[in-house]
VOBA-870042 format. One record per residue (C-alpha): residue in three letters; x, y, z; residue number from 1. Coordinates in Angstrom, 3 decimals, padded with zeros to 6 digits. Last residue first. Layout:
<atoms>
ATOM   rest          u          v          w    nr
ATOM    ALA          X          Y          Z   NUM
...
</atoms>
This chain:
<atoms>
ATOM   rest          u          v          w    nr
ATOM    LYS    050.580    110.551    054.887   116
ATOM    LYS    048.124    108.489    056.911   115
ATOM    SER    044.531    109.145    055.962   114
ATOM    ARG    042.522    110.554    058.817   113
ATOM    LEU    039.865    108.161    060.104   112
ATOM    SER    041.203    108.252    063.673   111
ATOM    LEU    040.264    111.957    063.789   110
ATOM    ILE    036.609    111.052    063.347   109
ATOM    TYR    036.799    108.409    066.074   108
ATOM    ALA    038.545    110.687    068.579   107
ATOM    ILE    035.960    113.418    067.888   106
ATOM    VAL    033.136    110.918    068.405   105
ATOM    ASP    034.683    109.797    071.720   104
ATOM    GLU    035.233    113.400    072.879   103
ATOM    ARG    031.569    114.183    072.142   102
ATOM    ALA    030.420    111.023    073.926   101
ATOM    ASP    032.504    111.947    076.996   100
ATOM    ASP    031.188    115.525    077.139    99
ATOM    SER    027.621    114.272    076.770    98
ATOM    LEU    026.146    114.794    073.339    97
ATOM    ILE    023.125    116.928    072.566    96
ATOM    ILE    021.637    115.982    069.215    95
ATOM    ASN    019.786    118.929    067.686    94
ATOM    PRO    019.036    117.336    064.338    93
ATOM    MET    021.233    118.614    061.539    92
ATOM    THR    020.596    120.947    058.588    91
ATOM    GLN    019.835    124.030    060.662    90
ATOM    HIS    022.939    123.627    062.804    89
ATOM    PRO    023.209    124.000    066.595    88
ATOM    THR    026.750    124.504    067.958    87
ATOM    VAL    028.242    122.055    070.485    86
ATOM    LEU    029.364    119.561    067.838    85
ATOM    PHE    030.930    122.209    065.583    84
ATOM    ALA    032.988    123.730    068.408    83
ATOM    HIS    034.272    120.280    069.395    82
ATOM    LEU    035.062    119.457    065.787    81
ATOM    GLY    037.049    122.684    065.471    80
ATOM    ILE    038.953    122.002    068.685    79
ATOM    ALA    039.801    118.463    067.611    78
ATOM    SER    040.932    119.750    064.221    77
ATOM    THR    039.571    119.687    060.682    76
ATOM    THR    040.707    122.579    058.473    75
ATOM    LYS    042.518    120.496    055.868    74
ATOM    ALA    039.532    118.163    055.445    73
ATOM    ASN    040.667    114.563    055.905    72
ATOM    ALA    038.569    113.786    058.986    71
ATOM    VAL    035.455    115.362    057.456    70
ATOM    ALA    035.928    113.299    054.300    69
ATOM    LYS    036.325    110.161    056.444    68
ATOM    PHE    033.160    111.070    058.374    67
ATOM    ASP    030.983    111.197    055.264    66
ATOM    PRO    029.493    114.579    054.506    65
ATOM    ALA    025.740    115.155    054.910    64
ATOM    ALA    024.644    116.978    051.743    63
ATOM    ALA    023.079    113.871    050.208    62
ATOM    VAL    020.441    113.487    052.906    61
ATOM    PRO    018.197    111.454    050.589    60
ATOM    PRO    020.325    108.367    051.456    59
ATOM    ASN    018.801    107.731    054.927    58
ATOM    ARG    020.697    104.666    056.223    57
ATOM    PRO    023.981    106.289    055.188    56
ATOM    ARG    026.181    104.267    052.830    55
ATOM    GLN    029.316    102.659    054.187    54
ATOM    GLY    032.630    102.744    052.306    53
ATOM    PRO    034.483    104.286    055.253    52
ATOM    ILE    032.365    103.916    058.401    51
ATOM    VAL    030.218    106.856    059.494    50
ATOM    ALA    028.530    107.512    056.157    49
ATOM    HIS    026.296    110.274    057.430    48
ATOM    CYS    022.501    110.715    057.487    47
ATOM    ALA    021.128    107.699    059.324    46
ATOM    GLY    024.579    106.810    060.618    45
ATOM    CYS    024.815    109.765    063.019    44
ATOM    ALA    023.357    108.544    066.323    43
ATOM    GLN    023.699    104.756    066.080    42
ATOM    ILE    026.828    104.458    063.951    41
ATOM    ALA    028.245    107.526    065.691    40
ATOM    PHE    027.955    105.954    069.154    39
ATOM    ALA    029.718    102.744    068.100    38
ATOM    ARG    032.459    104.694    066.302    37
ATOM    GLY    032.926    107.040    069.254    36
ATOM    GLU    033.252    104.125    071.665    35
ATOM    THR    036.005    102.611    069.505    34
ATOM    ALA    037.665    106.002    068.948    33
ATOM    SER    037.800    106.485    072.707    32
ATOM    GLY    038.098    110.040    073.948    31
ATOM    ASP    040.711    111.634    076.137    30
ATOM    HIS    038.288    112.331    078.967    29
ATOM    GLY    038.922    115.289    081.305    28
ATOM    PRO    038.590    117.615    078.344    27
ATOM    VAL    040.939    120.516    077.639    26
ATOM    VAL    039.130    122.417    074.888    25
ATOM    ALA    035.768    122.505    076.625    24
ATOM    ALA    037.213    123.416    080.020    23
ATOM    PHE    039.286    126.171    078.396    22
ATOM    VAL    036.243    127.641    076.676    21
ATOM    PRO    034.092    127.290    079.794    20
ATOM    ALA    036.686    129.225    081.857    19
ATOM    GLN    037.045    132.139    079.400    18
ATOM    ALA    034.132    134.193    080.745    17
ATOM    ILE    035.238    133.550    084.330    16
ATOM    ALA    038.766    134.823    083.708    15
ATOM    PHE    037.473    137.737    081.620    14
ATOM    PHE    035.065    138.837    084.355    13
ATOM    LEU    037.681    138.350    087.066    12
ATOM    GLY    040.094    140.644    085.211    11
ATOM    LEU    037.397    143.282    084.715    10
ATOM    GLY    036.495    143.159    088.394     9
ATOM    ILE    040.147    143.491    089.409     8
ATOM    LEU    040.595    146.373    086.969     7
ATOM    SER    037.550    148.145    088.368     6
ATOM    PRO    038.935    147.730    091.894     5
ATOM    ASN    041.988    149.842    090.877     4
ATOM    ILE    045.009    148.441    092.585     3
ATOM    ASN    046.966    150.654    094.951     2
ATOM    MET    050.283    149.260    096.180     1
</atoms>
C-alpha cells in the first residue's frame, strides 16, 4: 500500500494542532465550585458581583456582569467559559488562571444556574 508522505504530514499537523483544544476541553480536574467561589471572590470580586446579591467592591465598573447573569445566559457553557477565560479582553485585567483555578471558577459559575 502506497501512502503519500504529504498526507501523513498533513494528518500529523492537524492532530498536533488540535491537541491543545482537546486538552483544554477535557480537563484533568473536574473543578470545585467551592474553590472557584473562594478564588472568584478574591480575583474577580472587585469588578463582578460574584455571589448572588453581592455588590462588586469597585462599583464604577458597571459593565462587568454578575456571575449569576453569566451562568443564566442561554449561550453559557463550560467550553464557552473556558474559551472566554483564556482569551484576553480589553475591559478585563489580564488574569492568568491555572488550569485547576479556571476549572474551579467555571464549576462555580455553572453552579449558579437557576434550576428550571
